[in-house]
C-alpha positions in Angstrom: 1.9 44.3 -3.2 0.7 42.9 -6.4 -0.3 46.3 -7.6 3.4 47.3 -7.2 4.4 44.3 -9.3 5.5 42.1 -6.5 4.5 38.4 -6.7 2.9 38.0 -3.3 0.5 35.3 -2.1 -1.2 33.9 0.9 -2.1 30.4 2.0 -4.7 30.2 4.7 -4.7 27.1 6.9 -8.3 26.1 7.7 -7.6 22.8 9.5 -4.8 22.2 12.0 -5.5 18.5 12.8 -5.1 16.3 11.0 -2.4 18.6 9.6 -2.5 18.7 5.7 1.3 18.4 5.4 1.4 17.0 1.8 -1.1 19.6 0.5 0.9 22.4 2.1 4.2 21.1 0.9 2.8 20.9 -2.6 1.4 24.4 -2.5 4.6 25.9 -1.2 7.2 23.9 -3.2 8.1 26.6 -5.7 8.6 29.5 -3.4 11.8 31.5 -3.0 11.1 32.6 0.6 8.3 31.9 3.1 6.9 33.8 6.1 4.7 31.9 8.5 2.4 34.0 10.7 1.7 32.7 14.2 -0.5 34.4 16.7 1.0 32.3 19.5 4.5 31.3 20.6 5.4 27.8 21.6 7.9 26.4 24.0 9.8 24.6 21.2 12.3 27.3 20.6 11.6 27.4 16.9 8.8 29.9 16.9 5.1 29.2 16.8 3.2 26.0 16.4 2.1 26.6 12.8 5.7 27.3 11.8 7.0 24.1 13.4 4.4 22.0 11.5 5.0 23.8 8.2 8.8 23.3 8.5 8.2 19.6 9.2 5.9 19.4 6.2 8.6 20.9 3.9 11.4 18.8 5.2 12.5 16.4 2.5 10.2 18.0 -0.1 11.1 21.6 -0.3 13.4 22.2 2.7 15.7 24.6 0.8 13.1 27.4 1.1 14.2 30.0 3.7 11.4 30.1 6.3 10.9 32.9 8.8 8.3 32.8 11.5 6.5 36.0 12.6 4.8 36.0 16.0 2.1 38.7 16.0 -0.8 40.0 18.0 0.7 39.2 21.4 -1.1 41.0 24.2 -4.1 41.6 21.9 -2.1 44.0 19.7 -3.6 44.7 16.3 -1.7 43.9 13.2 -1.5 46.8 10.8 -1.0 47.1 7.1 2.5 48.4 7.7 3.4 45.3 9.7 2.4 43.1 6.8 4.3 45.3 4.4 7.4 44.8 6.6 7.0 41.1 6.4 7.0 41.3 2.5 9.9 43.7 2.6 11.8 41.2 4.8 11.0 38.4 2.4 12.3 40.4 -0.6 15.6 40.9 1.3 15.8 37.2 2.2 15.3 36.3 -1.5 18.2 38.5 -2.4 20.5 37.0 0.2 19.2 33.4 -0.2 18.9 32.9 3.5 17.5 34.4 6.7 19.7 35.5 9.6 17.1 34.6 12.2 14.3 32.0 12.1 11.6 33.9 14.0 10.7 37.5 14.6 8.1 39.5 16.4 5.7 42.0 14.9 4.1 44.9 16.6 6.0 44.8 19.9 7.0 48.0 21.6 10.7 48.6 21.5 
């Protein structure tokens, strides 16, 4: 994506508990759109567990960033390069519109 001139980045979460909320909010505060990749779905109704924690971390600090959660790898499915490209394409569209229509989506599922 960067070779194509797109400002794309990645933040890897190494520790889930204690959750580094302040560090994450600081690292993400200048974004125009954010995709959170979860390999599991939770019963909360807002997507996966990582997305819920990141949304909480951004609340009150950078809560105006559109956040979309992607659930991937369900059923042991592999994530392909085209799947990641789709996420970035979606983010570009979200940045143009200024908001996301839905808060979580699935990657790699059979239609």
